[in-house]
Structure formats: structure tokens, C-alpha cells
N, C-alpha and C positions, 0 to 999 in steps of 0.2 A: 556595736559593730558593722563592718560594711557586708552591704550585700548586695550579689549581681546574679543574674538570669546564668542558670546552666541549662541548657539545650542537649533531649538525650537525640541518639541517634534513630533515625528515622524506622516504626513499628507500627507492628499493624494494629490493630480497633483496639482487640481484646486486650493487649499489651498495653496500650494507652490509657484504655478507662482502667485501668487495674494502678498503673502507676499513679493518674487520678484522685483516686481513690485514697490509694495510700498517702499523699501531700495532704488532702482535705481529711486524711485523721489524725495529723501532727498539723495541722494547721497552718501548710502552710502553702503559700498564694500560689499557683502552677494554670498552665493552660494549655490547650491543644491545638497543633493549628495543621491544618492538611500541607503534605510534600510536596513535593513537585512529582512525584510518582502520587499519582490517585489514590494507590491502594493504600500508603502508608502515613502517617500522622509525628508529626514534631511536637514533642513537649519539652514544655518549658518551664520553670522551676525559680523561684526569688529564694537563692539560700543563702546562708552566710560566707564570710571569705576568710578564708585563714588570712595572720599578719605574716606568717613567711612561707617559703612556695617549699613541696614536700624536699625532705632525703632526699637522695640517693640508693637505694639497695644497693650495698657491698657485699651482697652474703656469699658470692662467686667469683668477688675479685681478689685477688693476689697481689699485694706493692709489689710484688717485680712485674708485674703487664702492665704496668704504668709508664 
């Protein structure tokens, strides 16, 4: 299965460390890098990529609106 890097939005130090520990518990390669704002971190993880794109949610969509 193809794997690609997924990058979270910038997060604070505590959240970044929690994400890293959760990824480590699942044996997923992850890394933490400093964001443009020195108070925040970017957490990236190597995650499996799905074969197809997710389907659009049509819960509140009526045929007449299309």
C-alpha cells in the first residue's frame, strides 16, 4: 500500500508531543518540525494512502438542488 506524509496544522508543544506519542504507540513514523511561528510545531506522519478519494457526503443534498 502506498504511503505518503500527512502534515497536521500547526499545534502547540503539548499537542505535538501527544500526537508523537500516539503515533509511536501505533508504530507509525512521525516527526516534529518548528513552524513559521516559533511557538507552534508541525507534526508529520507517514500514513497509508487510500486507493480512491472519499465519497462526498450527500446527507443534506436533494436531487432537485442539483
